C-alpha positions as CSV (number, residue, x, y, z in Angstrom):
1,M,3.1,-15.7,50.4
2,V,5.3,-14.2,47.6
3,R,6.0,-16.8,44.9
4,K,9.7,-16.9,44.0
5,R,10.5,-16.5,40.4
6,S,13.0,-18.7,38.6
7,P,16.2,-17.1,37.1
8,D,14.6,-17.5,33.6
9,Q,11.4,-15.7,34.7
10,T,13.4,-12.9,36.3
11,R,15.5,-12.4,33.2
12,R,12.3,-12.4,31.1
13,A,10.7,-9.8,33.3
14,I,13.7,-7.6,33.0
15,L,13.9,-7.9,29.3
16,D,10.2,-7.2,28.8
17,A,10.5,-4.1,31.0
18,A,13.6,-3.0,29.2
19,I,12.0,-3.4,25.7
20,A,9.1,-1.1,26.7
21,E,11.5,1.5,28.3
22,F,14.0,1.6,25.5
23,A,11.4,1.6,22.8
24,A,9.7,4.6,24.4
25,R,12.8,6.6,25.3
26,G,15.9,5.1,23.5
27,Y,19.1,4.2,25.1
28,A,20.0,7.7,26.4
29,G,16.6,8.3,27.8
30,G,15.9,4.8,29.2
31,R,16.2,4.7,33.0
32,I,17.5,1.6,34.9
33,D,15.4,2.6,37.9
34,A,12.2,2.5,35.8
35,I,13.1,-0.9,34.3
36,A,13.9,-2.4,37.7
37,A,10.6,-1.1,39.2
38,T,8.6,-2.4,36.3
39,A,10.3,-5.8,36.5
40,G,9.7,-5.9,40.2
41,I,13.4,-6.4,41.1
42,N,16.2,-4.3,42.5
43,K,18.9,-2.8,40.4
44,R,21.5,-5.1,41.8
45,M,19.6,-8.0,40.3
46,L,19.4,-6.3,36.9
47,Y,23.2,-5.8,36.9
48,H,23.7,-9.4,38.0
49,Y,21.9,-10.6,34.8
50,F,23.0,-8.1,32.3
51,G,26.2,-6.5,33.7
52,S,25.3,-2.9,32.8
53,K,22.8,-0.7,31.1
54,E,24.7,-1.1,27.8
55,G,24.6,-4.9,28.2
56,L,20.9,-4.8,28.8
57,Y,20.3,-2.6,25.8
58,A,22.4,-4.9,23.6
59,A,20.3,-7.9,24.9
60,V,17.1,-6.1,24.0
61,L,18.2,-5.2,20.5
62,D,19.6,-8.7,20.0
63,E,16.3,-10.3,20.9
64,R,13.9,-8.0,19.2
65,L,15.7,-7.1,16.0
66,T,17.2,-10.5,15.4
67,A,13.7,-11.9,15.8
68,Y,12.4,-9.4,13.3
69,A,15.0,-10.2,10.6
70,G,14.5,-13.9,11.2
71,A,10.7,-13.9,10.9
72,P,9.5,-16.9,8.9
73,R,8.9,-16.3,5.2
74,A,5.6,-17.1,3.4
75,E,5.2,-19.3,0.3
76,S,4.2,-16.6,-2.1
77,L,5.3,-13.0,-2.6
78,A,1.8,-11.7,-2.0
79,A,1.5,-13.6,1.3
80,E,5.0,-12.5,2.3
81,L,4.2,-8.8,1.8
82,A,0.9,-9.2,3.7
83,A,2.7,-11.0,6.6
84,R,5.5,-8.3,6.8
85,S,2.9,-5.5,6.8
86,A,0.9,-7.2,9.6
87,H,4.1,-7.7,11.6
88,A,5.1,-4.1,11.3
89,R,1.6,-3.0,12.3
90,D,1.5,-5.4,15.3
91,R,5.0,-4.9,16.7
92,P,5.4,-1.1,17.1
93,D,8.1,-1.6,19.8
94,D,10.3,-3.3,17.2
95,L,10.0,-0.4,14.9
96,R,10.8,2.1,17.6
97,L,13.9,0.2,18.5
98,L,15.0,0.3,14.9
99,M,14.4,4.0,14.8
100,W,16.3,4.6,18.0
101,E,19.2,2.4,16.7
102,A,19.3,4.6,13.5
103,L,19.2,7.8,15.5
104,T,22.1,6.8,17.7
105,G,24.3,6.4,14.7
106,A,24.9,2.7,15.2
107,A,25.6,1.9,11.5
108,P,27.7,0.4,10.3
109,R,28.3,-1.2,13.7
110,V,25.1,-2.7,15.0
111,V,24.2,-5.0,17.8
112,G,24.1,-8.6,16.7
113,D,25.7,-7.6,13.4
114,S,26.7,-11.1,12.3
115,A,23.4,-12.9,13.2
116,R,21.2,-10.1,11.7
117,R,23.3,-9.9,8.5
118,A,23.0,-13.7,8.1
119,Q,19.3,-13.5,8.5
120,W,18.8,-10.7,6.0
121,R,21.2,-12.6,3.6
122,A,18.9,-15.7,4.0
123,R,16.0,-13.5,2.8
124,V,18.0,-12.3,-0.2
125,D,18.9,-16.0,-1.0
126,A,15.2,-16.9,-0.8
127,I,14.4,-14.2,-3.4
128,E,17.3,-15.4,-5.6
129,A,15.9,-18.9,-5.4
130,A,12.4,-17.7,-6.4
131,Q,14.0,-15.8,-9.3
132,R,15.7,-19.0,-10.5
133,A,12.4,-20.9,-10.2
134,G,10.6,-18.2,-12.2
135,R,8.4,-17.1,-9.3
136,I,9.9,-13.5,-9.2
137,A,11.1,-11.4,-12.1
138,S,14.8,-11.8,-12.5
139,S,15.5,-8.4,-14.1
140,V,16.1,-6.8,-10.7
141,E,18.8,-7.5,-8.1
142,A,17.5,-9.7,-5.3
143,A,19.1,-7.5,-2.6
144,Q,17.4,-4.5,-4.0
145,V,14.1,-6.4,-4.1
146,E,14.5,-7.3,-0.4
147,L,15.4,-3.7,0.5
148,A,12.3,-2.4,-1.4
149,L,10.0,-4.9,0.2
150,T,11.3,-4.1,3.7
151,A,10.8,-0.3,3.0
152,L,7.3,-0.7,1.6
153,T,6.1,-2.6,4.6
154,L,7.9,-0.6,7.3
155,F,7.7,2.9,6.1
156,P,3.9,3.5,6.6
157,Q,4.2,2.4,10.2
158,V,7.5,4.2,11.0
159,F,6.6,7.5,9.2
160,R,2.9,7.5,9.9
161,Q,2.6,11.3,9.5
162,I,4.1,11.2,6.0
163,A,1.8,8.3,4.9
164,E,-1.2,10.3,6.1
165,L,0.0,13.5,4.3
166,I,0.5,11.6,1.1
167,T,-2.6,9.4,1.1
168,G,-5.0,11.3,3.4
169,L,-5.5,8.1,5.3
170,V,-4.1,7.0,8.7
171,P,-1.9,3.8,8.9
172,G,-3.5,1.2,11.1
173,E,-7.1,2.3,10.3
174,P,-9.2,0.1,8.0
175,A,-9.2,2.5,4.9
176,F,-5.4,2.8,4.8
177,D,-4.8,-0.8,5.5
178,A,-7.1,-1.9,2.8
179,A,-5.6,0.5,0.2
180,H,-2.1,-0.5,1.1
181,A,-2.9,-4.2,1.0
182,G,-4.3,-3.7,-2.4
183,F,-1.2,-2.0,-3.6
184,L,1.1,-4.7,-2.2
185,R,-1.0,-7.4,-4.0
186,A,-0.7,-5.5,-7.2
187,L,3.0,-5.1,-6.7
188,A,3.4,-8.8,-6.0
189,S,1.6,-9.6,-9.2
190,R,3.9,-7.4,-11.2
191,L,7.1,-8.9,-9.6
192,G,5.9,-12.4,-9.6
193,G,6.3,-14.9,-12.4
194,V,8.9,-15.2,-15.2
195,D,10.3,-12.0,-16.4
196,R,8.4,-11.5,-19.7
197,S,9.7,-8.1,-20.7
198,D,11.7,-9.3,-23.7
199,A,8.9,-11.6,-25.0
200,E,6.2,-8.8,-24.6
201,S,8.4,-6.3,-26.4
202,T,8.3,-8.5,-29.5
203,R,4.6,-9.0,-29.4
204,R,3.4,-5.5,-28.6
205,Q,4.5,-2.1,-29.6
206,P,4.2,0.4,-26.8
207,D,1.5,3.0,-26.8
208,E,2.4,6.6,-27.7
209,G,2.2,7.5,-24.0
210,D,4.8,5.0,-22.9
211,R,7.0,4.9,-26.1
212,M,10.6,5.3,-25.3
213,P,12.9,7.6,-27.4
214,T,14.5,5.9,-30.4
215,T,18.2,5.1,-30.4
216,S,18.9,8.0,-32.8
217,I,17.4,10.5,-30.4
218,A,19.2,9.0,-27.5
219,H,22.5,9.2,-29.3
220,H,21.9,12.6,-30.9
221,P,19.7,14.5,-28.5
222,T,19.9,17.7,-30.5
223,D,19.0,16.1,-33.9
224,M,15.3,15.5,-33.4
225,T,14.5,15.7,-37.1
226,R,16.6,12.6,-37.9
227,A,14.3,10.4,-35.8
228,R,11.0,12.0,-36.9
229,D,11.7,12.5,-40.6
230,P,9.1,10.4,-42.5
231,A,11.4,10.5,-45.6
232,P,15.0,10.0,-44.4
233,G,16.3,10.0,-48.0
234,R,15.7,13.7,-48.4
235,D,18.7,16.0,-47.9
236,A,18.9,18.6,-45.2
237,T,18.1,21.4,-47.6
238,A,14.8,19.8,-48.6
239,R,13.9,19.2,-45.0
240,V,14.5,22.8,-44.1
241,A,12.5,24.0,-47.1
242,A,9.5,21.9,-46.1
243,K,9.2,23.5,-42.8
244,P,6.7,26.4,-42.5
245,R,8.4,29.8,-42.3
246,V,7.3,32.7,-40.2
247,R,8.2,36.1,-41.6
248,L,8.8,38.7,-38.9
249,T,7.8,42.1,-39.8
250,A,7.1,45.3,-37.8
251,A,3.4,44.5,-38.1
252,T,3.6,41.0,-36.7
253,V,5.9,42.1,-33.9
254,N,3.5,44.9,-32.9
255,R,0.6,42.4,-32.9
256,G,2.5,40.0,-30.7
257,G,2.6,37.5,-33.6
């Protein structure tokens, strides 16, 4: 005896089949026949629930990508990055749907635009709140922080070949995952806490290797002697006279000197 499914179960079966089909082949390549067969229904039933192929595709993106943007946030930045990285690693279909959406030129019009924009905005608001509380450095714009965190956790899984070419390690394998997790923890440590850049600049002079050019060099890029002259009171003639002179003669030219 065949057990009859409820409307909710039938809709769920269609969506699950469509997620797999569209993630693998995109909208253009996805086949309604294949989705119906996988879901165990006829095409007429599929159209009854979703109206058209386009309607089904919109439902897939609305469910999966809205769920991605709205994933719960962790208490600390380090935990947040770890959770995002794990989510990207564990949900490859979501990443493929994002890639197909980008390839089809959906931007700036995307499925579920209002809901997804509001969810990303909520993430930015959370970062701004953490900045006001001193848990994340405030010297960087919150929206750019969110964009960077998203890119850092998605990129290795989306562009696995580039990650392997750069690091020599394969995303998803223990060596890469451990190295990437260590990097994300270090990044969270640098971004976390009160922005101390101004206070540190008064306590510590930078090393020679990271010393920034002086204001005089920045304003007068061709006048390097002004910034480096140990005795700024000397006039220009004295400075020129103090520089070693090289006398070019036929002999030195012939020697290559």
